One Martini backbone bead per residue (centre of mass of N, CA, C, O) as a GRO file, in nm:
protein
   89
    1MET     BB    1 -19.243  -6.094  18.105
    2VAL     BB    2 -19.515  -6.231  17.929
    3GLY     BB    3 -19.665  -6.537  17.886
    4ILE     BB    4 -19.884  -6.775  17.801
    5SER     BB    5 -19.923  -6.895  18.085
    6GLU     BB    6 -20.003  -6.631  18.234
    7ILE     BB    7 -20.246  -6.564  18.047
    8ALA     BB    8 -20.402  -6.823  18.093
    9LYS     BB    9 -20.440  -6.793  18.391
   10ASN     BB   10 -20.612  -6.522  18.371
   11VAL     BB   11 -20.822  -6.636  18.179
   12ALA     BB   12 -20.929  -6.859  18.351
   13LYS     BB   13 -21.030  -6.684  18.583
   14LYS     BB   14 -21.231  -6.504  18.410
   15THR     BB   15 -21.389  -6.771  18.264
   16GLY     BB   16 -21.374  -7.076  18.406
   17VAL     BB   17 -21.144  -7.221  18.293
   18SER     BB   18 -20.885  -7.395  18.220
   19GLN     BB   19 -20.552  -7.350  18.166
   20LYS     BB   20 -20.540  -7.554  17.928
   21GLN     BB   21 -20.778  -7.434  17.757
   22ALA     BB   22 -20.664  -7.142  17.738
   23LYS     BB   23 -20.392  -7.217  17.598
   24ALA     BB   24 -20.515  -7.347  17.346
   25VAL     BB   25 -20.671  -7.099  17.248
   26ILE     BB   26 -20.431  -6.905  17.227
   27LYS     BB   27 -20.261  -7.066  17.031
   28ALA     BB   28 -20.477  -7.079  16.803
   29PHE     BB   29 -20.503  -6.777  16.770
   30VAL     BB   30 -20.214  -6.716  16.681
   31GLU     BB   31 -20.202  -6.906  16.446
   32GLU     BB   32 -20.434  -6.761  16.282
   33ILE     BB   33 -20.292  -6.492  16.251
   34VAL     BB   34 -20.043  -6.595  16.103
   35ASP     BB   35 -20.196  -6.723  15.868
   36GLN     BB   36 -20.337  -6.469  15.762
   37VAL     BB   37 -20.092  -6.290  15.710
   38ASN     BB   38 -19.942  -6.501  15.522
   39LYS     BB   39 -20.193  -6.470  15.307
   40GLY     BB   40 -20.244  -6.122  15.318
   41ASN     BB   41 -20.402  -6.052  15.569
   42LYS     BB   42 -20.580  -5.857  15.766
   43VAL     BB   43 -20.579  -5.807  16.131
   44ASN     BB   44 -20.857  -5.681  16.323
   45LEU     BB   45 -20.836  -5.572  16.664
   46VAL     BB   46 -21.044  -5.423  16.845
   47GLY     BB   47 -20.842  -5.230  17.072
   48PHE     BB   48 -20.550  -5.328  16.964
   49GLY     BB   49 -20.503  -5.404  16.633
   50ILE     BB   50 -20.285  -5.439  16.338
   51PHE     BB   51 -20.215  -5.711  16.120
   52GLU     BB   52 -19.942  -5.714  15.875
   53ARG     BB   53 -19.826  -5.692  15.545
   54ARG     BB   54 -19.523  -5.553  15.409
   55VAL     BB   55 -19.347  -5.372  15.158
   56GLN     BB   56 -19.017  -5.341  15.108
   57LYS     BB   57 -18.828  -5.154  14.934
   58ALA     BB   58 -18.597  -5.123  14.733
   59ARG     BB   59 -18.235  -5.065  14.796
   60LYS     BB   60 -17.965  -4.874  14.897
   61ALA     BB   61 -17.647  -4.966  15.041
   62MET     BB   62 -17.380  -4.980  15.287
   63ASN     BB   63 -17.082  -5.118  15.342
   64PRO     BB   64 -16.896  -5.044  15.624
   65ARG     BB   65 -16.624  -5.174  15.543
   66THR     BB   66 -16.612  -5.110  15.205
   67LYS     BB   67 -16.818  -4.882  15.098
   68GLU     BB   68 -17.013  -5.046  14.939
   69ILE     BB   69 -17.263  -5.058  14.707
   70ILE     BB   70 -17.581  -5.205  14.767
   71HIS     BB   71 -17.850  -5.428  14.686
   72VAL     BB   72 -18.175  -5.428  14.823
   73PRO     BB   73 -18.428  -5.616  14.825
   74SER     BB   74 -18.735  -5.672  14.833
   75LYS     BB   75 -18.962  -5.718  15.122
   76LYS     BB   76 -19.149  -5.887  15.358
   77LYS     BB   77 -19.331  -5.756  15.634
   78PHE     BB   78 -19.414  -5.739  15.964
   79ALA     BB   79 -19.697  -5.576  16.112
   80PHE     BB   80 -19.787  -5.342  16.382
   81ARG     BB   81 -20.088  -5.153  16.475
   82PRO     BB   82 -20.182  -4.976  16.723
   83SER     BB   83 -20.408  -4.877  16.926
   84GLY     BB   84 -20.513  -4.609  17.105
   85LYS     BB   85 -20.527  -4.788  17.378
   86ILE     BB   86 -20.238  -4.792  17.359
   87LYS     BB   87 -19.983  -4.723  17.594
   88TYR     BB   88 -19.720  -4.499  17.634
   89GLN     BB   89 -19.420  -4.467  17.859
   0.00000   0.00000   0.00000
């Protein structure tokens, strides 16, 4: 798994800025995506994907221990739809 520090290191090499500056920009970028999605906006990063909130409909489910049918209310979920450029292996 690659973290922000590793990504910042690579971005710093590619752009000629310090790792500290690259890390600060990446953190601000991620925070902005989260803020926009939390406000209900879709964030479309061409060539990467779309971040958005979706509403999961209310449904009925079964408690596996008691076999009782329970009502699960609707809720908002975070979703990411990858671009066609993202390869699955």
